Structure formats: C-alpha cells, structure tokens
Backbone bond lengths (Angstrom), bond angles and torsions (degrees), N, CA, C in turn:
res aa  C-N    CA-C-N  psi(-1)  N-CA   C-N-CA  omega(-1)  CA-C   N-CA-C  phi
1 D - - - 1.448 - - 1.532 109.08 -
2 E 1.303 114.99 133.19 1.469 120.73 -175.27 1.524 112.91 -60.80
3 E 1.321 116.90 -41.69 1.469 120.34 -177.91 1.529 110.90 -66.62
4 Q 1.320 117.49 -41.25 1.465 120.44 177.86 1.525 110.81 -65.08
5 A 1.327 116.43 -38.36 1.465 120.24 177.72 1.523 110.06 -64.85
6 Y 1.311 116.31 -41.04 1.462 121.19 177.81 1.527 110.26 -58.84
7 M 1.344 115.89 -49.45 1.468 119.94 -177.93 1.532 110.94 -64.67
8 A 1.324 117.61 -41.85 1.468 120.84 179.84 1.523 111.02 -64.42
9 A 1.320 116.64 -44.07 1.474 120.21 179.31 1.523 110.43 -66.65
10 K 1.311 116.25 -41.27 1.471 120.92 179.16 1.529 110.25 -60.18
11 D 1.345 117.17 -45.92 1.464 121.21 178.75 1.526 111.12 -64.48
12 A 1.324 116.80 -42.96 1.463 120.09 -179.35 1.525 111.09 -63.62
13 I 1.314 116.29 -41.56 1.468 120.32 179.39 1.527 110.69 -64.18
14 A 1.327 116.40 -39.77 1.470 120.48 -178.47 1.525 112.52 -72.26
15 Q 1.316 117.62 -32.78 1.464 120.90 -171.96 1.524 114.77 -99.91
16 K 1.311 117.17 -17.84 1.460 119.29 -172.53 1.522 110.67 -131.33
17 N 1.302 114.24 158.24 1.449 120.68 175.13 1.532 107.21 -91.60
18 I 1.332 116.77 87.68 1.460 120.29 -178.51 1.526 109.82 -113.61
19 N 1.324 115.33 152.59 1.458 119.51 177.87 1.527 112.44 -132.72
20 F 1.351 116.33 6.23 1.455 120.18 -177.43 1.519 110.05 -150.64
21 I 1.320 116.48 135.02 1.465 122.42 172.88 1.523 107.53 -130.33
22 F 1.332 115.72 133.66 1.458 122.01 171.85 1.516 107.39 -111.22
23 A 1.319 116.55 122.29 1.459 122.13 178.17 1.516 108.31 -107.33
24 H 1.330 117.34 125.94 1.457 119.55 -172.72 1.522 114.62 -92.27
25 N 1.326 117.97 9.90 1.468 120.15 169.61 1.524 109.64 -159.55
26 D 1.322 115.73 172.59 1.460 121.46 -173.74 1.532 112.49 -62.37
27 A 1.326 117.38 -45.30 1.465 120.86 -177.74 1.525 111.17 -63.37
28 L 1.323 117.05 -43.50 1.465 120.01 178.70 1.521 110.90 -63.74
29 A 1.319 116.29 -37.52 1.465 120.66 178.36 1.519 111.21 -62.52
30 K 1.327 116.64 -43.33 1.465 120.17 -179.48 1.521 111.49 -64.22
31 G 1.334 117.00 -40.81 1.458 119.99 177.47 1.511 112.14 -65.34
32 A 1.333 116.92 -44.56 1.463 121.10 179.07 1.524 111.06 -64.58
33 M 1.312 116.21 -40.12 1.464 120.75 -179.79 1.527 110.22 -61.20
34 R 1.321 116.77 -42.37 1.472 120.97 179.18 1.526 110.70 -64.09
35 A 1.328 117.67 -43.22 1.468 121.02 179.77 1.521 111.37 -64.29
36 I 1.322 116.69 -41.18 1.466 120.89 178.78 1.524 110.55 -63.67
37 E 1.333 115.97 -44.28 1.468 120.17 179.47 1.526 111.18 -61.87
38 E 1.329 117.10 -44.82 1.472 120.63 -179.53 1.517 112.02 -63.73
39 A 1.329 117.05 -37.54 1.460 121.17 -178.76 1.525 112.01 -76.52
40 G 1.326 116.16 -18.01 1.455 119.63 -177.12 1.519 111.64 65.94
41 S 1.305 115.94 28.26 1.464 121.66 -175.21 1.523 111.84 -89.08
42 E 1.318 114.03 153.57 1.464 121.24 173.68 1.524 107.74 -94.61
43 I 1.307 115.83 73.85 1.459 121.65 -179.11 1.515 108.22 -112.07
44 H 1.316 116.26 129.85 1.467 121.21 177.40 1.516 108.67 -75.54
45 L 1.327 116.24 134.43 1.459 121.89 179.94 1.521 109.01 -123.67
46 V 1.324 114.98 121.52 1.461 122.49 175.40 1.512 106.70 -119.50
47 V 1.326 116.34 135.76 1.460 120.13 -174.94 1.526 111.15 -126.86
48 F 1.320 114.52 151.58 1.454 120.67 169.84 1.520 105.32 -106.43
49 G 1.307 115.33 94.72 1.459 120.72 -178.45 1.508 109.80 176.22
50 G 1.311 115.10 148.16 1.453 119.21 -175.05 1.515 115.70 -123.00
51 E 1.354 117.65 18.92 1.459 117.95 175.59 1.525 109.04 -59.16
52 M 1.321 116.42 142.06 1.459 120.08 -175.60 1.528 111.77 -61.19
53 E 1.310 117.56 -30.89 1.464 120.67 176.31 1.532 110.56 -57.49
54 L 1.323 117.01 -39.04 1.463 120.86 179.13 1.518 111.79 -73.57
55 I 1.329 116.18 -36.98 1.464 119.67 177.44 1.533 109.51 -63.10
56 K 1.321 116.08 -40.78 1.469 119.97 177.18 1.530 111.53 -67.04
57 A 1.349 116.72 -29.02 1.462 120.29 175.61 1.528 110.59 -69.96
58 V 1.325 117.59 -31.43 1.470 120.31 172.24 1.524 108.62 -63.43
59 E 1.309 115.48 -45.45 1.462 120.70 179.63 1.529 111.67 -59.40
60 A 1.346 116.26 -36.56 1.462 121.76 -179.03 1.527 113.25 -82.87
61 G 1.348 116.93 -5.02 1.453 120.40 179.31 1.516 114.51 85.24
62 Q 1.322 118.26 9.59 1.465 121.38 -179.80 1.530 111.85 -84.55
63 I 1.314 116.81 -25.07 1.460 123.03 178.17 1.521 107.17 -124.09
64 N 1.328 116.58 136.99 1.458 120.52 -178.50 1.522 113.04 -79.48
65 A 1.331 116.32 -36.02 1.463 119.74 179.50 1.524 109.45 -158.34
66 A 1.326 114.93 145.44 1.459 122.05 174.13 1.524 107.47 -124.86
67 I 1.313 116.04 124.82 1.455 122.62 179.47 1.519 106.83 -110.62
68 F 1.316 117.52 133.59 1.465 119.44 -177.44 1.517 110.47 -150.51
69 F 1.334 115.69 161.94 1.466 120.72 178.07 1.515 109.21 -108.39
70 G 1.324 114.77 165.14 1.459 120.91 -178.10 1.517 111.86 -76.02
71 T 1.319 117.65 104.85 1.462 120.81 -178.02 1.526 111.85 -64.36
72 Q 1.318 118.30 -37.29 1.464 119.70 178.97 1.520 110.31 -65.76
73 Q 1.304 117.04 -38.65 1.458 120.92 177.23 1.527 110.16 -62.53
74 L 1.333 117.67 -41.55 1.461 121.51 178.71 1.527 110.76 -62.47
75 V 1.330 116.53 -43.44 1.471 120.74 177.91 1.526 110.20 -61.71
76 D 1.319 117.30 -46.13 1.467 121.07 -179.76 1.533 111.24 -59.68
77 I 1.325 116.96 -42.46 1.460 120.86 179.61 1.529 110.49 -66.28
78 A 1.329 117.10 -44.79 1.468 121.19 -179.09 1.522 111.49 -62.73
79 V 1.318 117.45 -43.58 1.461 121.01 178.52 1.529 110.17 -64.60
80 G 1.318 117.66 -41.85 1.458 121.31 177.68 1.519 112.01 -62.31
81 M 1.332 116.44 -40.98 1.457 120.09 178.39 1.527 111.00 -66.49
82 A 1.312 116.93 -42.36 1.468 120.65 178.63 1.518 110.60 -63.08
83 D 1.315 116.68 -41.96 1.464 121.15 178.91 1.530 110.38 -62.68
84 E 1.329 116.22 -44.65 1.463 120.35 179.26 1.529 110.82 -63.73
85 F 1.326 117.10 -39.55 1.468 121.80 178.89 1.523 111.29 -61.55
86 V 1.332 116.10 -45.09 1.461 121.10 -178.61 1.524 111.47 -66.69
87 K 1.312 116.72 -36.89 1.466 121.25 -175.01 1.525 114.27 -87.28
88 S 1.319 119.59 -10.83 1.462 121.37 -172.02 1.522 111.63 -117.01
89 D 1.311 115.74 138.55 1.463 120.79 174.22 1.521 111.76 -82.52
90 T 1.310 116.75 -18.94 1.461 120.98 -175.31 1.524 111.76 -123.33
91 Y 1.303 117.17 37.91 1.471 120.51 -177.35 1.523 111.65 -64.39
92 E 1.327 115.55 131.93 1.455 121.80 172.86 1.524 107.61 -126.52
93 P 1.328 116.93 118.88 1.468 119.38 -177.71 1.529 111.63 -66.34
94 Q 1.302 114.88 152.60 1.464 120.61 175.83 1.523 108.52 -67.52
95 L 1.320 116.47 142.47 1.454 119.37 177.95 1.526 111.58 -75.81
96 Y 1.319 116.00 -34.20 1.461 120.89 -177.98 1.525 108.84 -131.88
97 I 1.309 114.69 138.92 1.461 120.81 175.71 1.522 107.04 -125.98
98 E 1.302 116.50 123.36 1.458 121.27 -179.27 1.528 109.05 -91.88
99 L 1.311 115.74 125.93 1.460 121.82 177.83 1.521 109.81 -113.12
100 S 1.288 115.96 146.45 1.458 121.09 175.04 1.520 109.24 -71.68
101 T 1.301 116.50 141.06 1.470 121.26 172.37 1.518 108.51 -130.81
102 D 1.296 114.70 150.63 1.456 121.41 174.33 1.519 108.33 -129.80
103 M 1.320 116.12 157.38 1.452 121.19 175.18 1.527 108.40 -123.34
104 V 1.313 114.50 126.47 1.457 120.87 179.45 1.523 108.38 -102.15
105 T 1.319 115.41 129.21 1.465 122.40 177.08 1.524 108.26 -131.10
106 A 1.307 116.09 178.30 1.469 120.14 178.45 1.531 111.02 -58.31
107 E 1.326 116.46 -30.76 1.460 120.47 -176.74 1.526 113.77 -72.28
108 N 1.337 118.25 -28.17 1.467 119.36 -176.18 1.529 114.21 -124.62
109 V 1.320 117.77 8.16 1.464 121.06 -174.57 1.527 112.87 -58.22
110 S 1.306 118.04 -30.71 1.470 120.07 -178.67 1.527 111.99 -63.32
111 E 1.334 117.27 -22.89 1.464 120.94 177.67 1.532 112.76 -74.98
112 Y 1.322 117.69 -15.48 1.457 121.47 -172.30 1.528 114.29 -117.28
113 V 1.312 117.56 -28.55 1.464 120.06 -174.97 1.524 110.43 -68.20
114 S 1.333 115.92 138.59 1.458 121.27 -176.88 1.524 109.47 -154.43
115 D 1.316 115.93 141.05 1.464 120.52 174.95 1.524 111.55 -87.73
116 S 1.322 117.73 -10.35 1.458 120.47 -176.09 1.532 113.73 -102.69
117 L 1.337 118.14 -3.87 1.463 121.51 -178.58 1.518 111.12 -117.26
118 Q 1.329 116.69 147.75 1.463 120.79 174.77 1.522 111.42 -86.21
119 H 1.336 116.61 -28.37 1.460 122.32 -178.31 1.522 109.20 -130.21
120 A 1.316 114.62 146.08 1.461 119.36 175.84 1.523 109.11 -67.22
121 Q 1.301 115.36 150.92 1.461 121.71 -179.74 1.522 109.12 -110.21
122 V 1.352 116.69 136.49 1.457 119.88 177.81 1.517 109.06 -67.32
123 K 1.306 115.23 151.19 1.465 120.74 -178.64 1.517 112.48 -91.97
124 T 1.334 117.46 -29.99 1.454 120.90 -178.35 1.516 108.61 -127.16
125 E 1.308 116.31 120.82 1.463 121.45 179.40 1.526 109.70 -90.30
126 V 1.323 115.62 143.95 1.461 121.00 172.30 1.511 107.58 -73.29
127 E 1.324 116.68 137.25 1.461 120.03 178.97 1.514 109.75 -72.09
128 S 1.326 116.73 135.63 1.464 121.66 178.93 1.518 110.22 -73.88
129 A 1.317 114.45 146.46 1.467 119.36 179.25 1.510 110.70 -83.24
C-alpha cells in the first residue's frame, strides 16, 4: 500500500542514516518517492516496477533505476499454460518460468518513456522453450 510505504520510508528517513531504498513494487515506490521528496534527502531509489509514472520519474531524476518484467510475455505464458491445462489430461506445470526483465536508468530512459503506454515494455524477450 502506497500510504504505508510512505509512512515507513518517512520514519526510516527520520530515524536512520540511510542513503538507499529498494521498493519491490509500484505502490511502494510511489510512497518512498514521496517521503524522499518531502525530506529533501539525497537517497537513491531503485524500484521493481514498470508503471509509466515511475519510468517518467527516472527521466526526472527522482528514481535511479526501475527494473521490470515483460507483462505481455507473462500474459502470453499464463494463457498458454491455461490452454494446455484445459486440453490435457496429464498437464504438469513448469517448475520455472523465465521472464524478460529490463532496467531503466537515466542513460536509457528515452527508449522506454511513452505517453501512450501505462507500463514500460521490455525490449528483449526471452525465447520460450
């Protein structure tokens, strides 16, 4: 939850000498980003999330890096697995599924930022087995 992340980051910034926050989803990133901005602190923020709002925050220098996976690839895999499950009497799910990830930084943000997308899109997809 974004508000809880904001409060946790705000408390951590006030009570501790920190210089780095890792947020493991979009909502946590937004809360941490707000706390960092309010504190006026020089804290590095890295997020695991690809909402375009966060990608634009990388562009603005508010986030140092955003790491995300290919949502379309995840949908394609899930639909394929569901289809195989429905059609097979002996379906066994894969133990591991490899997803493509990309990292957006100040150096490459122009390749990912878009006004027409809600989420950043990966540039290189992992080949399916």
